[in-house]
N, CA, C and O atoms as a printed pandas DataFrame, in Angstrom:
     atom_number atom_name residue_name chain_id  residue_number  x_coord  y_coord  z_coord
0              1         N          MET        A               1    2.910    0.993   62.268
1              2        CA          MET        A               1    3.028    0.271   60.892
2              3         C          MET        A               1    2.887    0.933   59.586
3              4         O          MET        A               1    1.849    1.480   59.214
4              5         N          LYS        A               2    3.975    0.859   58.909
5              6        CA          LYS        A               2    4.253    1.432   58.003
6              7         C          LYS        A               2    3.863    0.491   56.601
7              8         O          LYS        A               2    3.668   -0.718   56.731
8              9         N          GLY        A               3    3.790    1.011   55.556
9             10        CA          GLY        A               3    3.409    0.560   54.237
10            11         C          GLY        A               3    1.811    0.667   53.612
11            12         O          GLY        A               3    0.811    1.232   54.055
12            13         N          PHE        A               4    1.993    0.045   52.659
13            14        CA          PHE        A               4    0.555    0.027   51.468
14            15         C          PHE        A               4   -0.117   -1.194   52.299
15            16         O          PHE        A               4    0.439   -2.017   53.027
16            17         N          THR        A               5   -1.860   -1.015   51.872
17            18        CA          THR        A               5   -3.017   -1.868   52.459
18            19         C          THR        A               5   -3.005   -2.592   51.040
19            20         O          THR        A               5   -2.593   -2.056   50.011
20            21         N          LEU        A               6   -3.522   -3.904   51.128
21            22        CA          LEU        A               6   -3.727   -4.795   49.928
22            23         C          LEU        A               6   -4.512   -3.718   48.842
23            24         O          LEU        A               6   -4.116   -3.446   47.709
24            25         N          ILE        A               7   -5.826   -3.148   49.568
25            26        CA          ILE        A               7   -6.494   -2.430   48.368
26            27         C          ILE        A               7   -5.717   -1.434   47.505
27            28         O          ILE        A               7   -5.868   -1.356   46.286
28            29         N          GLU        A               8   -4.944   -0.738   48.162
29            30        CA          GLU        A               8   -3.897    0.399   47.887
30            31         C          GLU        A               8   -2.846   -0.679   46.891
31            32         O          GLU        A               8   -2.524   -0.048   45.884
32            33         N          VAL        A               9   -2.549   -1.368   46.889
33            34        CA          VAL        A               9   -1.527   -2.152   46.163
34            35         C          VAL        A               9   -2.280   -2.753   44.743
35            36         O          VAL        A               9   -1.788   -2.717   43.615
36            37         N          LEU        A              10   -3.585   -3.302   45.117
37            38        CA          LEU        A              10   -4.267   -3.520   44.020
38            39         C          LEU        A              10   -4.773   -2.570   42.948
39            40         O          LEU        A              10   -4.667   -2.674   41.726
40            41         N          VAL        A              11   -5.435   -1.472   43.792
41            42        CA          VAL        A              11   -5.736   -0.214   43.031
42            43         C          VAL        A              11   -4.246    0.220   42.266
43            44         O          VAL        A              11   -4.448    0.518   41.089
44            45         N          ALA        A              12   -3.180    0.293   42.566
45            46        CA          ALA        A              12   -2.159    0.778   41.821
46            47         C          ALA        A              12   -1.715   -0.324   40.557
47            48         O          ALA        A              12   -1.461    0.118   39.436
48            49         N          LEU        A              13   -1.642   -1.933   40.888
49            50        CA          LEU        A              13   -1.650   -2.784   39.627
50            51         C          LEU        A              13   -2.953   -2.479   39.048
51            52         O          LEU        A              13   -2.861   -2.669   37.835
52            53         N          LEU        A              14   -4.108   -2.097   39.363
53            54        CA          LEU        A              14   -5.027   -1.957   38.405
54            55         C          LEU        A              14   -4.717   -0.174   37.303
55            56         O          LEU        A              14   -5.151    0.001   36.164
56            57         N          VAL        A              15   -4.107    0.580   37.903
57            58        CA          VAL        A              15   -3.906    1.541   37.257
58            59         C          VAL        A              15   -2.748    1.444   36.176
59            60         O          VAL        A              15   -2.665    1.946   35.056
60            61         N          PHE        A              16   -1.884    0.629   36.890
61            62        CA          PHE        A              16   -1.003    0.539   36.085
62            63         C          PHE        A              16   -1.189   -0.584   34.562
63            64         O          PHE        A              16   -0.763   -0.510   33.409
64            65         N          GLY        A              17   -1.812   -1.307   35.106
65            66        CA          GLY        A              17   -2.663   -2.614   33.876
66            67         C          GLY        A              17   -3.292   -1.652   33.207
67            68         O          GLY        A              17   -2.982   -1.965   32.057
68            69         N          LEU        A              18   -4.081   -0.522   33.094
69            70        CA          LEU        A              18   -4.740   -0.070   32.620
70            71         C          LEU        A              18   -3.979    1.006   31.653
71            72         O          LEU        A              18   -4.337    1.350   30.527
72            73         N          ILE        A              19   -2.915    1.416   32.338
73            74        CA          ILE        A              19   -1.950    2.279   31.403
74            75         C          ILE        A              19   -0.989    1.675   30.524
75            76         O          ILE        A              19   -0.516    2.315   29.584
76            77         N          GLY        A              20   -0.620    0.314   30.800
77            78        CA          GLY        A              20    0.185   -0.298   30.049
78            79         C          GLY        A              20   -0.914   -1.055   28.691
79            80         O          GLY        A              20   -0.456   -1.443   27.617
80            81         N          THR        A              21   -2.095   -1.110   28.998
81            82        CA          THR        A              21   -2.915   -1.723   28.069
82            83         C          THR        A              21   -3.351   -0.506   27.343
83            84         O          THR        A              21   -3.688   -0.810   26.199
84            85         N          ALA        A              22   -3.466    0.751   27.587
85            86        CA          ALA        A              22   -3.992    1.881   26.609
86            87         C          ALA        A              22   -2.214    2.364   25.972
87            88         O          ALA        A              22   -2.133    3.075   24.970
88            89         N          ALA        A              23   -0.941    1.878   26.691
89            90        CA          ALA        A              23    0.110    2.213   25.758
90            91         C          ALA        A              23    0.486    1.195   24.662
91            92         O          ALA        A              23    1.037    1.429   23.586
92            93         N          ALA        A              24    0.004   -0.179   25.249
93            94        CA          ALA        A              24   -0.043   -0.966   23.742
94            95         C          ALA        A              24   -0.639   -0.873   22.587
95            96         O          ALA        A              24   -0.134   -0.904   21.465
96            97         N          GLN        A              25   -2.021   -0.726   22.979
97            98        CA          GLN        A              25   -2.536   -0.288   21.670
98            99         C          GLN        A              25   -2.302    0.913   20.846
99           100         O          GLN        A              25   -2.508    1.019   19.637
100          101         N          VAL        A              26   -1.805    1.880   21.726
101          102        CA          VAL        A              26   -0.989    2.962   20.903
102          103         C          VAL        A              26   -0.006    2.629   19.935
103          104         O          VAL        A              26    0.078    3.257   18.879
104          105         N          GLY        A              27    0.923    1.457   20.293
105          106        CA          GLY        A              27    2.225    1.285   19.808
106          107         C          GLY        A              27    1.438    0.354   18.455
107          108         O          GLY        A              27    1.916    0.468   17.327
108          109         N          SER        A              28    0.524   -0.320   18.634
109          110        CA          SER        A              28    0.147   -1.433   17.725
110          111         C          SER        A              28   -0.705   -0.478   16.736
111          112         O          SER        A              28   -0.631   -0.618   15.515
112          113         N          GLN        A              29   -1.359    0.312   17.228
113          114        CA          GLN        A              29   -2.038    1.669   15.922
114          115         C          GLN        A              29   -0.874    2.419   15.291
115          116         O          GLN        A              29   -0.965    2.707   14.098
116          117         N          TYR        A              30    0.110    2.730   15.913
117          118        CA          TYR        A              30    1.175    3.330   15.137
118          119         C          TYR        A              30    2.140    2.444   14.052
119          120         O          TYR        A              30    2.621    2.819   12.983
120          121         N          ILE        A              31    2.237    1.163   14.715
121          122        CA          ILE        A              31    2.984    0.388   13.819
122          123         C          ILE        A              31    2.294    0.273   12.555
123          124         O          ILE        A              31    2.911    0.569   11.531
124          125         N          THR        A              32    1.011   -0.145   12.488
125          126        CA          THR        A              32   -0.262   -0.780   11.488
126          127         C          THR        A              32   -0.131    0.481   10.589
127          128         O          THR        A              32    0.094    0.378    9.383
128          129         N          SER        A              33   -0.287    1.730   11.250
129          130        CA          SER        A              33   -0.211    2.999   10.532
130          131         C          SER        A              33    0.954    3.275    9.865
131          132         O          SER        A              33    0.865    3.746    8.732
132          133         N          TYR        A              34    2.056    3.068   10.362
133          134        CA          TYR        A              34    2.790    3.443    9.821
134          135         C          TYR        A              34    3.364    2.361    8.465
135          136         O          TYR        A              34    3.838    2.905    7.468
136          137         N          GLU        A              35    3.283    1.001    8.529
137          138        CA          GLU        A              35    2.996   -0.181    7.647
138          139         C          GLU        A              35    2.053    0.221    6.416
139          140         O          GLU        A              35    2.353    0.180    5.223
140          141         N          ARG        A              36    0.859    0.614    6.984
141          142        CA          ARG        A              36   -0.260    1.180    5.770
142          143         C          ARG        A              36    0.262    2.273    4.714
143          144         O          ARG        A              36    0.052    2.258    3.501
144          145         N          VAL        A              37    1.105    3.377    5.565
145          146        CA          VAL        A              37    1.625    4.460    4.798
146          147         C          VAL        A              37    2.732    3.915    4.073
147          148         O          VAL        A              37    2.684    4.074    2.853
148          149         N          ARG        A              38    3.715    3.311    4.542
149          150        CA          ARG        A              38    4.920    2.730    4.172
150          151         C          ARG        A              38    4.441    2.002    2.789
151          152         O          ARG        A              38    4.907    2.383    1.714
152          153         N          ASP        A              39    3.492    0.942    2.862
153          154        CA          ASP        A              39    3.180    0.031    1.563
154          155         C          ASP        A              39    2.479    1.266    0.286
155          156         O          ASP        A              39    2.602    1.243   -0.939
156          157         N          LYS        A              40    1.799    2.187    1.109
157          158        CA          LYS        A              40    0.946    2.809   -0.009
158          159         C          LYS        A              40    2.194    3.687   -0.755
159          160         O          LYS        A              40    2.121    3.889   -1.967
160          161         N          THR        A              41    2.985    4.038   -0.212
161          162        CA          THR        A              41    4.127    5.364   -0.266
162          163         C          THR        A              41    4.961    4.283   -1.827
163          164         O          THR        A              41    5.100    4.787   -2.941
164          165         N          LEU        A              42    5.312    3.085   -1.551
165          166        CA          LEU        A              42    6.049    2.241   -2.342
166          167         C          LEU        A              42    5.328    1.920   -3.342
167          168         O          LEU        A              42    5.873    1.955   -4.445
168          169         N          ALA        A              43    3.771    1.481   -3.245
169          170        CA          ALA        A              43    2.664    1.132   -4.271
170          171         C          ALA        A              43    2.977    2.282   -5.321
171          172         O          ALA        A              43    3.630    2.074   -6.343
172          173         N          LEU        A              44    2.472    3.459   -4.986
173          174        CA          LEU        A              44    2.836    4.851   -5.423
174          175         C          LEU        A              44    3.958    4.998   -6.233
175          176         O          LEU        A              44    3.909    5.346   -7.413
176          177         N          TRP        A              45    4.987    4.730   -5.597
177          178        CA          TRP        A              45    6.035    5.188   -6.710
178          179         C          TRP        A              45    6.280    3.871   -8.019
179          180         O          TRP        A              45    6.997    4.062   -9.002
180          181         N          ILE        A              46    5.564    2.639   -7.769
181          182        CA          ILE        A              46    5.792    1.906   -8.791
182          183         C          ILE        A              46    4.666    1.945   -9.783
183          184         O          ILE        A              46    4.870    1.597  -10.946
184          185         N          ALA        A              47    3.318    2.409   -9.318
185          186        CA          ALA        A              47    2.778    3.145  -10.281
186          187         C          ALA        A              47    3.106    4.211  -11.078
187          188         O          ALA        A              47    2.848    4.316  -12.278
188          189         N          ASP        A              48    3.581    4.861  -10.506
189          190        CA          ASP        A              48    3.665    6.297  -11.232
190          191         C          ASP        A              48    5.239    5.723  -12.300
191          192         O          ASP        A              48    5.437    5.977  -13.488
192          193         N          ASN        A              49    5.931    5.099  -11.565
193          194        CA          ASN        A              49    7.042    4.628  -12.219
194          195         C          ASN        A              49    6.689    3.940  -13.736
195          196         O          ASN        A              49    7.326    4.090  -14.778
196          197         N          ARG        A              50    5.471    3.143  -13.511
197          198        CA          ARG        A              50    4.722    2.460  -14.381
198          199         C          ARG        A              50    4.202    3.198  -15.737
199          200         O          ARG        A              50    4.422    2.859  -16.900
200          201         N          MET        A              51    3.523    4.193  -15.300
201          202        CA          MET        A              51    2.945    4.988  -15.852
202          203         C          MET        A              51    3.998    6.182  -16.489
203          204         O          MET        A              51    3.682    6.783  -17.516
204          205         N          ASN        A              52    4.931    6.386  -15.968
205          206        CA          ASN        A              52    6.092    7.400  -17.043
206          207         C          ASN        A              52    6.758    6.075  -17.883
207          208         O          ASN        A              52    7.222    6.602  -18.894
208          209         N          GLU        A              53    6.929    5.168  -17.931
209          210        CA          GLU        A              53    7.479    4.195  -18.646
210          211         C          GLU        A              53    6.142    4.283  -20.039
211          212         O          GLU        A              53    6.492    4.328  -21.218
212          213         N          PHE        A              54    4.900    4.293  -19.691
213          214        CA          PHE        A              54    4.030    4.699  -20.988
214          215         C          PHE        A              54    4.169    5.768  -21.886
215          216         O          PHE        A              54    4.030    5.751  -23.109
216          217         N          ARG        A              55    4.557    7.020  -20.885
217          218        CA          ARG        A              55    4.455    8.570  -21.430
218          219         C          ARG        A              55    5.755    8.841  -21.696
219          220         O          ARG        A              55    5.965    9.959  -22.166
220          221         N          LEU        A              56    6.894    7.969  -21.489
221          222        CA          LEU        A              56    8.062    8.102  -22.378
222          223         C          LEU        A              56    8.388    7.261  -23.361
223          224         O          LEU        A              56    9.353    7.529  -24.077
224          225         N          ALA        A              57    7.697    6.198  -23.544
225          226        CA          ALA        A              57    7.724    5.115  -25.014
226          227         C          ALA        A              57    7.251    6.102  -26.134
227          228         O          ALA        A              57    6.354    6.945  -26.116
228          229         N          ASP        A              58    8.351    5.645  -27.357
229          230        CA          ASP        A              58    7.958    6.235  -28.534
230          231         C          ASP        A              58    6.850    5.756  -29.060
231          232         O          ASP        A              58    6.362    6.506  -29.906
232          233         N          THR        A              59    6.166    4.585  -28.824
233          234        CA          THR        A              59    5.045    3.961  -29.586
234          235         C          THR        A              59    3.875    4.628  -28.639
235          236         O          THR        A              59    3.915    5.071  -27.491
236          237         N          PHE        A              60    2.960    4.527  -29.474
237          238        CA          PHE        A              60    1.478    4.356  -28.906
238          239         C          PHE        A              60    0.980    2.826  -28.420
239          240         O          PHE        A              60    1.005    1.880  -29.207
240          241         N          PRO        A              61    0.542    2.700  -27.078
241          242        CA          PRO        A              61    0.397    1.523  -26.500
242          243         C          PRO        A              61   -0.953    0.779  -27.227
243          244         O          PRO        A              61   -1.797    1.489  -27.774
244          245         N          ASP        A              62   -1.055   -0.270  -27.203
245          246        CA          ASP        A              62   -1.952   -1.217  -27.785
246          247         C          ASP        A              62   -3.147   -1.436  -26.406
247          248         O          ASP        A              62   -2.904   -1.366  -25.201
248          249         N          ILE        A              63   -4.247   -1.669  -26.977
249          250        CA          ILE        A              63   -5.358   -2.064  -26.382
250          251         C          ILE        A              63   -4.363   -3.421  -25.491
251          252         O          ILE        A              63   -3.571   -4.085  -26.162
252          253         N          SER        A              64   -4.503   -3.654  -24.211
253          254        CA          SER        A              64   -3.991   -5.099  -23.973
254          255         C          SER        A              64   -3.989   -4.986  -22.592
255          256         O          SER        A              64   -4.029   -3.842  -22.138
256          257         N          GLU        A              65   -3.944   -6.140  -21.647
257          258        CA          GLU        A              65   -3.986   -6.005  -20.072
258          259         C          GLU        A              65   -3.105   -7.335  -19.739
259          260         O          GLU        A              65   -3.332   -8.476  -20.139
260          261         N          SER        A              66   -1.843   -6.811  -18.748
261          262        CA          SER        A              66   -1.004   -7.749  -18.122
262          263         C          SER        A              66   -0.430   -7.396  -16.731
263          264         O          SER        A              66   -0.039   -6.346  -16.220
264          265         N          THR        A              67   -0.528   -8.663  -16.321
265          266        CA          THR        A              67   -0.260   -8.690  -14.734
266          267         C          THR        A              67    1.433   -9.442  -14.928
267          268         O          THR        A              67    1.766  -10.449  -15.553
268          269         N          GLU        A              68    2.289   -8.434  -14.080
269          270        CA          GLU        A              68    3.960   -9.157  -13.696
270          271         C          GLU        A              68    3.690   -8.881  -12.073
271          272         O          GLU        A              68    2.788   -8.238  -11.536
272          273         N          ASP        A              69    4.757   -9.574  -11.522
273          274        CA          ASP        A              69    5.411   -9.772  -10.287
274          275         C          ASP        A              69    6.577   -8.938  -10.255
275          276         O          ASP        A              69    7.315   -9.171  -11.213
276          277         N          LEU        A              70    7.131   -7.755   -9.227
277          278        CA          LEU        A              70    8.154   -7.040   -9.168
278          279         C          LEU        A              70    8.879   -7.135   -7.859
279          280         O          LEU        A              70    8.125   -7.063   -6.890
280          281         N          ASP        A              71   10.123   -7.276   -7.593
281          282        CA          ASP        A              71   10.411   -6.851   -6.496
282          283         C          ASP        A              71   11.131   -5.719   -6.186
283          284         O          ASP        A              71   12.214   -5.580   -6.755
284          285         N          PHE        A              72   10.681   -4.704   -5.239
285          286        CA          PHE        A              72   10.379   -3.300   -4.959
286          287         C          PHE        A              72   10.984   -3.157   -3.598
287          288         O          PHE        A              72   10.364   -3.662   -2.662
288          289         N          GLY        A              73   12.025   -2.582   -3.379
289          290        CA          GLY        A              73   12.065   -2.452   -1.838
290          291         C          GLY        A              73   12.535   -3.616   -1.419
291          292         O          GLY        A              73   13.342   -4.200   -2.141
292          293         N          GLN        A              74   12.011   -4.363    0.196
293          294        CA          GLN        A              74   12.340   -5.830    0.344
294          295         C          GLN        A              74   10.805   -6.348   -0.086
295          296         O          GLN        A              74   10.510   -7.416    0.452
296          297         N          TYR        A              75    9.968   -5.886   -0.797
297          298        CA          TYR        A              75    8.822   -6.606   -0.550
298          299         C          TYR        A              75    8.479   -7.134   -2.111
299          300         O          TYR        A              75    9.165   -6.862   -3.096
300          301         N          ARG        A              76    7.600   -7.721   -2.107
301          302        CA          ARG        A              76    7.381   -8.491   -3.501
302          303         C          ARG        A              76    5.847   -7.898   -3.866
303          304         O          ARG        A              76    4.914   -7.969   -3.067
304          305         N          TRP        A              77    5.746   -7.318   -5.167
305          306        CA          TRP        A              77    4.766   -6.694   -5.414
306          307         C          TRP        A              77    4.208   -7.425   -6.645
307          308         O          TRP        A              77    4.989   -8.221   -7.167
308          309         N          GLN        A              78    2.866   -7.279   -7.257
309          310        CA          GLN        A              78    2.028   -7.392   -8.352
310          311         C          GLN        A              78    1.518   -6.183   -8.721
311          312         O          GLN        A              78    0.821   -5.431   -8.040
312          313         N          VAL        A              79    2.014   -5.999  -10.153
313          314        CA          VAL        A              79    1.567   -4.954  -10.956
314          315         C          VAL        A              79    0.667   -5.295  -12.498
315          316         O          VAL        A              79    1.179   -5.548  -13.588
316          317         N          HIS        A              80   -0.745   -5.207  -12.181
317          318        CA          HIS        A              80   -1.675   -5.191  -13.067
318          319         C          HIS        A              80   -1.713   -3.737  -13.450
319          320         O          HIS        A              80   -1.821   -2.661  -12.861
320          321         N          THR        A              81   -1.527   -4.330  -15.175
321          322        CA          THR        A              81   -1.711   -2.884  -16.075
322          323         C          THR        A              81   -3.015   -3.378  -17.104
323          324         O          THR        A              81   -3.086   -4.429  -17.741
324          325         N          SER        A              82   -3.917   -2.366  -17.049
325          326        CA          SER        A              82   -4.692   -2.313  -18.118
326          327         C          SER        A              82   -4.773   -1.284  -19.333
327          328         O          SER        A              82   -5.127   -0.134  -19.075
328          329         N          VAL        A              83   -4.504   -1.592  -20.475
329          330        CA          VAL        A              83   -4.886   -0.221  -21.577
330          331         C          VAL        A              83   -6.131   -0.450  -22.040
331          332         O          VAL        A              83   -6.574   -1.591  -22.173
332          333         N          LYS        A              84   -6.849    0.708  -22.345
333          334        CA          LYS        A              84   -8.199    0.416  -22.746
334          335         C          LYS        A              84   -8.299    1.830  -23.651
335          336         O          LYS        A              84   -7.905    2.961  -23.368
336          337         N          GLY        A              85   -9.000    1.307  -24.886
337          338        CA          GLY        A              85   -9.523    2.225  -25.513
338          339         C          GLY        A              85  -10.576    3.245  -24.932
339          340         O          GLY        A              85  -11.358    3.080  -23.995
340          341         N          THR        A              86  -10.385    4.351  -25.746
341          342        CA          THR        A              86  -11.354    5.501  -25.383
342          343         C          THR        A              86  -12.219    5.768  -26.571
343          344         O          THR        A              86  -12.015    5.258  -27.673
344          345         N          ALA        A              87  -13.279    6.660  -26.274
345          346        CA          ALA        A              87  -13.677    7.327  -27.468
346          347         C          ALA        A              87  -13.118    8.175  -28.670
347          348         O          ALA        A              87  -13.335    8.176  -29.882
348          349         N          GLU        A              88  -12.485    8.737  -28.010
349          350        CA          GLU        A              88  -11.042    9.441  -28.855
350          351         C          GLU        A              88  -10.031    8.035  -29.412
351          352         O          GLU        A              88   -9.174    7.530  -28.688
352          353         N          PRO        A              89  -10.258    7.685  -30.446
353          354        CA          PRO        A              89   -9.163    6.971  -31.059
354          355         C          PRO        A              89   -7.429    7.028  -30.517
355          356         O          PRO        A              89   -6.671    6.123  -30.166
356          357         N          THR        A              90   -7.224    8.617  -30.647
357          358        CA          THR        A              90   -5.960    8.859  -30.364
358          359         C          THR        A              90   -5.753    8.860  -28.863
359          360         O          THR        A              90   -4.645    9.312  -28.573
360          361         N          ILE        A              91   -6.466    8.498  -27.844
361          362        CA          ILE        A              91   -6.118    8.315  -26.623
362          363         C          ILE        A              91   -6.449    6.957  -26.072
363          364         O          ILE        A              91   -7.380    6.239  -26.439
364          365         N          ARG        A              92   -5.555    6.704  -25.138
365          366        CA          ARG        A              92   -5.824    5.672  -24.372
366          367         C          ARG        A              92   -5.764    5.911  -22.536
367          368         O          ARG        A              92   -5.047    6.591  -21.802
368          369         N          ARG        A              93   -7.035    4.867  -22.280
369          370        CA          ARG        A              93   -6.730    4.944  -20.635
370          371         C          ARG        A              93   -5.774    3.775  -20.522
371          372         O          ARG        A              93   -5.510    2.937  -21.384
372          373         N          ILE        A              94   -5.226    3.907  -19.072
373          374        CA          ILE        A              94   -4.377    3.016  -18.667
374          375         C          ILE        A              94   -4.473    3.172  -16.935
375          376         O          ILE        A              94   -4.022    4.040  -16.189
376          377         N          ASP        A              95   -5.290    1.892  -16.654
377          378        CA          ASP        A              95   -5.333    1.472  -14.841
378          379         C          ASP        A              95   -4.524    0.709  -15.011
379          380         O          ASP        A              95   -4.407   -0.118  -15.915
380          381         N          ILE        A              96   -3.469    1.067  -13.572
381          382        CA          ILE        A              96   -2.372    0.490  -13.163
382          383         C          ILE        A              96   -3.039    0.062  -11.374
383          384         O          ILE        A              96   -3.492    0.792  -10.493
384          385         N          THR        A              97   -2.805   -1.492  -11.442
385          386        CA          THR        A              97   -3.763   -1.800   -9.999
386          387         C          THR        A              97   -2.448   -2.184   -9.139
387          388         O          THR        A              97   -2.074   -3.174   -9.767
388          389         N          ILE        A              98   -1.575   -2.024   -8.157
389          390        CA          ILE        A              98   -0.457   -2.532   -7.491
390          391         C          ILE        A              98   -1.168   -3.520   -6.334
391          392         O          ILE        A              98   -2.299   -3.345   -5.880
392          393         N          SER        A              99   -0.609   -4.175   -6.109
393          394        CA          SER        A              99   -0.959   -5.468   -4.664
394          395         C          SER        A              99    0.306   -5.837   -4.387
395          396         O          SER        A              99    1.170   -5.929   -5.259
396          397         N          LYS        A             100    0.538   -6.116   -2.930
397          398        CA          LYS        A             100    1.234   -6.327   -1.997
398          399         C          LYS        A             100    1.347   -7.739   -1.914
399          400         O          LYS        A             100    0.221   -8.214   -1.765
400          401         N          TYR        A             101    2.553   -8.930   -1.961
401          402        CA          TYR        A             101    2.099   -9.849   -1.323
402          403         C          TYR        A             101    2.544  -10.106    0.080
403          404         O          TYR        A             101    3.773  -10.175    0.048
404          405         N          PRO        A             102    2.179  -10.248    1.084
405          406        CA          PRO        A             102    2.022  -10.107    2.337
406          407         C          PRO        A             102    3.124  -11.127    3.118
407          408         O          PRO        A             102    3.848  -11.010    4.107
408          409         N          ASP        A             103    2.836  -12.259    2.065
409          410        CA          ASP        A             103    4.227  -13.414    2.407
410          411         C          ASP        A             103    4.010  -14.251    1.329
411          412         O          ASP        A             103    3.014  -14.090    0.624
412          413         N          GLU        A             104    4.947  -15.265    1.078
413          414        CA          GLU        A             104    5.360  -16.269   -0.298
414          415         C          GLU        A             104    4.285  -17.034   -0.593
415          416         O          GLU        A             104    3.992  -17.468   -1.707
416          417         N          ARG        A             105    3.528  -17.242    0.727
417          418        CA          ARG        A             105    1.933  -18.153   -0.265
418          419         C          ARG        A             105    1.002  -17.490   -0.027
419          420         O          ARG        A             105   -0.017  -18.181    0.000
420          421         N          SER        A             106    0.755  -16.035    0.247
421          422        CA          SER        A             106   -0.762  -15.520    0.113
422          423         C          SER        A             106   -1.025  -14.909   -1.028
423          424         O          SER        A             106   -0.132  -14.590   -1.813
424          425         N          ASP        A             107   -2.415  -14.662   -1.256
425          426        CA          ASP        A             107   -2.451  -14.030   -2.132
426          427         C          ASP        A             107   -2.228  -12.482   -2.325
427          428         O          ASP        A             107   -2.500  -11.981   -1.233
428          429         N          PRO        A             108   -1.878  -11.544   -3.164
429          430        CA          PRO        A             108   -1.720  -10.153   -3.048
430          431         C          PRO        A             108   -2.963   -9.333   -2.561
431          432         O          PRO        A             108   -4.159   -9.570   -2.729
432          433         N          ILE        A             109   -2.203   -8.071   -1.764
433          434        CA          ILE        A             109   -3.614   -7.475   -1.267
434          435         C          ILE        A             109   -3.129   -6.220   -1.948
435          436         O          ILE        A             109   -1.964   -5.903   -2.189
436          437         N          ASN        A             110   -4.372   -5.491   -2.243
437          438        CA          ASN        A             110   -4.490   -4.474   -2.984
438          439         C          ASN        A             110   -3.928   -3.103   -2.347
439          440         O          ASN        A             110   -4.518   -2.669   -1.358
440          441         N          ALA        A             111   -2.893   -2.445   -2.825
441          442        CA          ALA        A             111   -2.219   -1.605   -1.934
442          443         C          ALA        A             111   -2.674   -0.001   -2.827
443          444         O          ALA        A             111   -2.951    0.936   -2.079
444          445         N          HIS        A             112   -2.725    0.209   -4.041
445          446        CA          HIS        A             112   -3.116    1.610   -4.797
446          447         C          HIS        A             112   -3.189    1.041   -5.983
447          448         O          HIS        A             112   -2.750   -0.024   -6.416
448          449         N          ALA        A             113   -4.071    2.266   -6.649
449          450        CA          ALA        A             113   -4.602    2.058   -7.856
450          451         C          ALA        A             113   -4.690    3.555   -8.850
451          452         O          ALA        A             113   -5.202    4.603   -8.458
452          453         N          LEU        A             114   -4.062    3.340  -10.191
453          454        CA          LEU        A             114   -3.901    4.596  -10.392
454          455         C          LEU        A             114   -4.283    4.481  -11.890
455          456         O          LEU        A             114   -4.187    3.532  -12.668
456          457         N          SER        A             115   -4.786    5.854  -12.064
457          458        CA          SER        A             115   -5.528    5.922  -13.595
458          459         C          SER        A             115   -4.812    7.073  -14.427
459          460         O          SER        A             115   -4.563    8.122  -13.832
460          461         N          GLY        A             116   -4.554    6.974  -15.426
461          462        CA          GLY        A             116   -4.175    8.037  -16.565
462          463         C          GLY        A             116   -4.449    7.970  -17.877
463          464         O          GLY        A             116   -4.974    6.983  -18.393
464          465         N          PHE        A             117   -4.110    9.019  -18.505
465          466        CA          PHE        A             117   -4.582    9.073  -20.309
466          467         C          PHE        A             117   -3.621    9.144  -20.603
467          468         O          PHE        A             117   -2.891    9.580  -19.712
468          469         N          ILE        A             118   -2.902    8.803  -21.964
469          470        CA          ILE        A             118   -1.855    8.904  -22.975
470          471         C          ILE        A             118   -2.266    9.261  -24.186
471          472         O          ILE        A             118   -3.239    8.673  -24.658
472          473         N          GLY        A             119   -1.630   10.266  -24.912
473          474        CA          GLY        A             119   -2.157   10.711  -26.123
474          475         C          GLY        A             119   -1.064   10.072  -27.198
475          476         O          GLY        A             119    0.136    9.876  -27.010
476          477         N          GLU        A             120   -1.811    9.826  -28.315
477          478        CA          GLU        A             120   -0.934    9.607  -29.463
478          479         C          GLU        A             120    0.248   10.412  -29.654
479          480         O          GLU        A             120    0.201   11.629  -29.831
480          481         N          PRO        A             121    1.327    9.719  -29.616
481          482        CA          PRO        A             121    2.691   10.960  -30.012
482          483         C          PRO        A             121    2.677   11.406  -31.621
483          484         O          PRO        A             121    2.691   10.676  -32.612
484          485         N          GLN        A             122    2.640   13.045  -31.517
485          486        CA          GLN        A             122    2.727   13.535  -32.647
486          487         C          GLN        A             122    3.859   13.387  -33.395
487          488         O          GLN        A             122    3.926   13.884  -34.519
């Protein structure tokens, strides 16, 4: 008689099952990593754009705090901007926090934060 014994078939199934499980975990980690990098990159672009708006403005920003929603890419983001005074009255500190809405009903999840300083235009 030729063929495989039941033990050999079970061992082969076990090996293929372990390989399949490992491949699924690696694939899942890759997708999660890709999504995290994508979200960080988009959030960084949003924060840089917001900071550059302050840098290119003709007026010195007042001390304030604001939150706005923004559609960027195919996602919805929350942009929280805080303009604070410093010990030097001609310099402002700007903190920008970017959060992504995972879906329409959820609270946003922080994706990136950027801080910088703006001097009074001369």
